[in-house]
KEKE-3310 file (N, C-alpha, C; in steps of 0.2 Angstrom, whole numbers, plus 5000, padded with zeros to 4 digits):
npx = (5035:5035:5022:5016:5021:5014:5001:5000:5003:4992:4982:4985:4983:4970:4965:4969:4963:4951:4940:4927:4931:4944:4950:4954:4942:4936:4936:4921:4923:4934:4930:4920:4928:4937:4927:4923:4935:4936:4925:4930:4942:4935:4929:4940:4945:4935:4935:4947:4958:4974:4984:4978:4972:4984:4990:4983:4989:5002:5019:5028:5019:5012:5005:4995:4988:4978:4989:4997:5000:5011:5017:5028:5028:5022:5025:5026:5013:5006:5011:5006:4992:4991:4994:4985:4972:4974:4970:4957:4940:4927:4914:4916:4915:4920:4916:4915:4912:4913:4915:4920:4929:4943:4953:4969:4980:4987:4982:4982:4973:4963:4954:4941:4934:4922:4923:4916:4918:4911:4901:4894:4878:4869:4856:4856:4859:4869:4882:4889:4906:4918:4922:4929:4937:4944:4957:4964:4977:4976:4984:4987:4992:4999:4986:4978:4974:4982:4983:4991:4994:4988:4977:4970:4958:4952:4936:4926:4916:4899:4887:4876:4859:4846:4833:4816:4804)
npy = (4886:4889:4892:4880:4873:4880:4879:4865:4864:4870:4862:4850:4854:4857:4844:4837:4832:4822:4815:4815:4811:4813:4825:4837:4842:4859:4870:4878:4891:4895:4894:4904:4915:4915:4918:4930:4937:4937:4946:4957:4960:4963:4975:4983:4984:4990:5003:5007:5005:5002:4999:4993:4982:4975:4972:4961:4950:4938:4941:4936:4933:4926:4932:4931:4937:4933:4928:4938:4948:4948:4945:4943:4946:4955:4969:4971:4968:4978:4989:4986:4987:5000:5008:5003:5007:5021:5025:5022:5023:5031:5022:5009:4991:4976:4960:4946:4929:4915:4898:4886:4880:4872:4863:4859:4855:4856:4871:4877:4882:4880:4891:4893:4903:4915:4930:4946:4961:4976:4990:5005:5011:5024:5024:5018:5005:4991:4987:4973:4971:4963:4946:4933:4918:4913:4906:4903:4901:4901:4905:4900:4913:4916:4921:4923:4924:4924:4929:4918:4913:4918:4916:4923:4921:4927:4926:4923:4936:4937:4932:4943:4945:4937:4944:4940:4932)
npz = (4874:4887:4889:4886:4898:4908:4905:4906:4920:4926:4921:4927:4941:4940:4938:4949:4959:4955:4960:4971:4984:4984:4986:4999:5010:5008:5021:5027:5032:5025:5012:5012:5015:5003:4993:4997:4995:4981:4978:4985:4977:4965:4969:4972:4959:4952:4959:4954:4961:4961:4970:4982:4975:4970:4981:4986:4980:4981:4985:4975:4964:4950:4935:4921:4906:4893:4886:4882:4891:4904:4921:4934:4948:4962:4961:4947:4944:4950:4943:4931:4933:4938:4926:4917:4924:4923:4910:4909:4906:4915:4925:4923:4927:4935:4936:4945:4945:4955:4951:4955:4968:4974:4985:4982:4988:5004:5010:4998:4985:4970:4961:4950:4938:4931:4922:4920:4911:4912:4907:4913:4907:4899:4903:4915:4916:4912:4901:4892:4890:4889:4891:4902:4906:4921:4930:4945:4957:4974:4989:5006:5017:5031:5042:5032:5014:4998:4981:4970:4957:4942:4928:4915:4903:4888:4881:4866:4859:4864:4853:4845:4850:4841:4832:4836:4825)
capx = (5037:5033:5015:5014:5022:5009:4995:5001:5002:4985:4978:4987:4980:4962:4963:4973:4958:4946:4935:4924:4935:4952:4952:4952:4936:4938:4932:4916:4925:4939:4926:4917:4934:4939:4922:4923:4941:4934:4921:4935:4946:4931:4928:4946:4946:4930:4937:4953:4963:4979:4988:4974:4971:4990:4991:4980:4994:5008:5025:5031:5013:5012:4999:4995:4982:4977:4995:5001:5002:5013:5020:5030:5029:5017:5027:5024:5006:5004:5013:5001:4985:4991:4994:4978:4967:4975:4967:4951:4934:4923:4908:4918:4914:4923:4911:4918:4908:4917:4911:4923:4935:4946:4959:4973:4985:4985:4984:4983:4966:4962:4948:4939:4928:4920:4923:4913:4919:4904:4901:4887:4875:4865:4849:4857:4860:4876:4883:4895:4911:4922:4921:4935:4938:4949:4960:4968:4979:4976:4988:4987:4997:4997:4979:4974:4975:4984:4983:4998:4995:4981:4977:4963:4958:4947:4931:4924:4910:4893:4883:4870:4852:4842:4826:4811:4800)
capy = (4881:4891:4892:4873:4872:4883:4875:4858:4865:4872:4856:4845:4857:4856:4837:4834:4828:4821:4812:4819:4809:4814:4832:4839:4847:4865:4873:4883:4898:4897:4895:4911:4920:4916:4921:4937:4939:4938:4952:4963:4961:4967:4982:4987:4985:4995:5009:5009:5006:4997:4997:4988:4976:4972:4969:4954:4945:4936:4945:4932:4931:4925:4934:4931:4939:4932:4926:4944:4952:4943:4948:4938:4949:4960:4975:4971:4968:4985:4994:4985:4990:5008:5010:5001:5011:5028:5027:5018:5027:5030:5018:5002:4986:4969:4956:4939:4923:4909:4892:4880:4880:4865:4863:4854:4854:4860:4879:4879:4882:4882:4894:4893:4908:4918:4937:4950:4968:4979:4998:5008:5014:5031:5022:5015:4998:4989:4984:4968:4973:4957:4940:4929:4912:4914:4900:4906:4898:4905:4901:4903:4917:4917:4920:4925:4921:4928:4926:4916:4913:4920:4915:4926:4919:4930:4922:4927:4940:4934:4934:4947:4942:4937:4946:4935:4934)
capz = (4879:4894:4888:4887:4905:4913:4903:4909:4927:4927:4920:4933:4947:4939:4939:4954:4964:4951:4963:4977:4990:4983:4989:5006:5010:5010:5027:5025:5033:5020:5006:5013:5014:4996:4989:4999:4992:4974:4978:4986:4971:4960:4972:4971:4952:4950:4961:4951:4967:4959:4976:4986:4971:4969:4988:4986:4977:4984:4982:4969:4961:4942:4932:4914:4903:4886:4883:4880:4897:4909:4926:4939:4954:4964:4959:4940:4944:4952:4938:4925:4935:4938:4919:4915:4927:4921:4904:4909:4906:4921:4924:4922:4932:4935:4940:4946:4948:4956:4949:4958:4973:4975:4989:4978:4992:5010:5010:4990:4982:4963:4960:4943:4938:4925:4924:4915:4911:4910:4907:4914:4901:4900:4906:4922:4915:4911:4894:4893:4885:4888:4896:4903:4911:4925:4934:4950:4963:4980:4994:5013:5019:5038:5043:5026:5008:4993:4974:4969:4950:4939:4921:4912:4896:4885:4878:4861:4861:4864:4847:4846:4850:4835:4833:4835:4820)
cpx = (5035:5025:5013:5015:5016:5002:4995:5000:4995:4980:4979:4983:4972:4960:4966:4969:4951:4940:4933:4928:4942:4954:4950:4946:4938:4933:4927:4919:4930:4935:4923:4923:4936:4934:4922:4930:4940:4930:4925:4939:4942:4930:4934:4947:4941:4932:4944:4959:4969:4983:4984:4973:4978:4992:4988:4984:5000:5014:5028:5025:5015:5006:5000:4988:4982:4984:4999:5003:5005:5018:5022:5032:5023:5018:5025:5016:5003:5005:5008:4994:4985:4991:4987:4972:4968:4971:4960:4945:4931:4917:4910:4917:4917:4919:4914:4913:4912:4913:4914:4929:4937:4952:4963:4979:4984:4987:4984:4976:4966:4955:4947:4933:4927:4920:4920:4916:4913:4905:4894:4885:4871:4859:4850:4859:4867:4877:4890:4900:4916:4920:4927:4933:4944:4951:4965:4970:4979:4980:4987:4993:4996:4990:4975:4976:4978:4984:4990:4999:4988:4982:4970:4963:4952:4942:4929:4918:4904:4890:4877:4864:4849:4835:4821:4806:4800)
cpy = (4882:4891:4885:4871:4874:4880:4868:4859:4866:4866:4851:4848:4855:4849:4833:4830:4827:4819:4815:4817:4810:4820:4833:4843:4854:4868:4878:4890:4900:4898:4902:4916:4921:4919:4929:4941:4941:4945:4958:4965:4965:4974:4986:4989:4991:5002:5011:5010:5000:4995:4992:4981:4972:4969:4963:4949:4944:4940:4942:4930:4931:4927:4934:4932:4938:4931:4932:4948:4947:4947:4943:4941:4954:4967:4976:4971:4975:4990:4993:4988:4997:5011:5009:5006:5018:5030:5024:5023:5026:5025:5011:4997:4979:4965:4949:4934:4917:4903:4886:4883:4873:4866:4857:4852:4858:4867:4881:4877:4884:4885:4895:4898:4911:4926:4941:4957:4971:4987:5000:5012:5020:5029:5019:5008:4997:4985:4979:4970:4967:4952:4936:4923:4913:4907:4903:4901:4903:4901:4905:4907:4919:4916:4921:4921:4926:4925:4924:4916:4914:4919:4918:4925:4922:4925:4926:4931:4936:4936:4938:4943:4943:4939:4941:4937:4930)
cpz = (4886:4894:4890:4895:4909:4911:4907:4917:4929:4926:4925:4939:4946:4940:4944:4959:4960:4954:4969:4983:4989:4985:4996:5005:5012:5016:5024:5027:5028:5014:5006:5012:5007:4992:4991:4996:4985:4974:4980:4980:4966:4963:4971:4963:4950:4953:4958:4956:4965:4965:4980:4982:4971:4976:4989:4983:4981:4981:4975:4964:4953:4939:4924:4911:4896:4883:4880:4885:4902:4914:4931:4946:4956:4961:4951:4939:4945:4947:4932:4927:4935:4931:4916:4917:4925:4915:4904:4910:4913:4920:4923:4928:4930:4939:4939:4948:4948:4955:4952:4963:4975:4979:4986:4982:4999:5009:5002:4987:4975:4963:4952:4943:4931:4927:4918:4916:4908:4911:4908:4908:4903:4904:4913:4922:4914:4904:4895:4887:4883:4893:4896:4907:4914:4929:4939:4955:4968:4985:5001:5014:5026:5040:5037:5020:5003:4986:4972:4961:4947:4932:4919:4905:4893:4881:4872:4863:4860:4857:4849:4846:4843:4836:4832:4829:4814)
residu = (MET:ILE:LYS:LEU:PHE:TRP:THR:SER:LEU:LEU:MET:LEU:ALA:ALA:TRP:ALA:CYS:PRO:GLY:ALA:GLY:ASP:CYS:ARG:GLU:LEU:ALA:GLU:SER:ASP:ARG:ALA:THR:LEU:LEU:ALA:MET:ALA:ALA:GLU:SER:ASP:ALA:HIS:TRP:ASP:ALA:ALA:ASP:ALA:GLY:ARG:LEU:ALA:ALA:MET:PHE:ALA:PRO:ASP:ALA:ASP:PHE:ARG:LEU:ALA:ASP:ARG:VAL:ALA:PHE:ASP:SER:ARG:GLU:GLY:ILE:LEU:ASP:TYR:PHE:THR:ARG:SER:PHE:ALA:GLY:ARG:PRO:ALA:GLY:MET:HIS:HIS:VAL:THR:GLU:ILE:VAL:ALA:LEU:ARG:GLU:VAL:ALA:PRO:GLY:VAL:VAL:MET:ALA:ASP:GLY:HIS:VAL:ARG:LEU:GLU:ARG:GLU:THR:ALA:ASP:GLY:GLY:ARG:GLU:LEU:LEU:ARG:ARG:PHE:VAL:ASN:HIS:THR:LEU:VAL:VAL:ARG:ASP:GLY:ASP:GLY:TRP:ARG:PHE:LYS:ALA:LEU:ARG:ALA:HIS:PRO:LEU:PRO:ALA:GLU:PRO:ALA:ALA:THR:PRO:ALA:GLY)
# end
């Protein structure tokens, strides 16, 4: 029932402004700030800095990962990342690509993105480990922004490339 509620809420937010004229135009400075925020969260994840990553969330943030990990506070999010980073091998990277930013209400933005978890390889390249689709509500907090609700949905592994021939 709770899963249905959150799915419905995210769908409502995603379609709250279906036409180009139905949403407020997101100021370019806010767009730049939100894109920088995504890069900053990647940098904190890569550095295994649970404190700085969790500080980007609102105190009452709601975080769901694959319908199995759920937290309803910044402290819970901090605890999760602290435990997760403690057992993580070196050379891991979190790569976020924002595909859409929509202001669904004054000071509330829906950010849709793709995330890749990658591992450095011995030859200096990177190997894809997992992919996710993320839906994040970001709220204005004074002069800045905070993650208010985040949903990360894992995607199936990409099929291996088929040799030509």
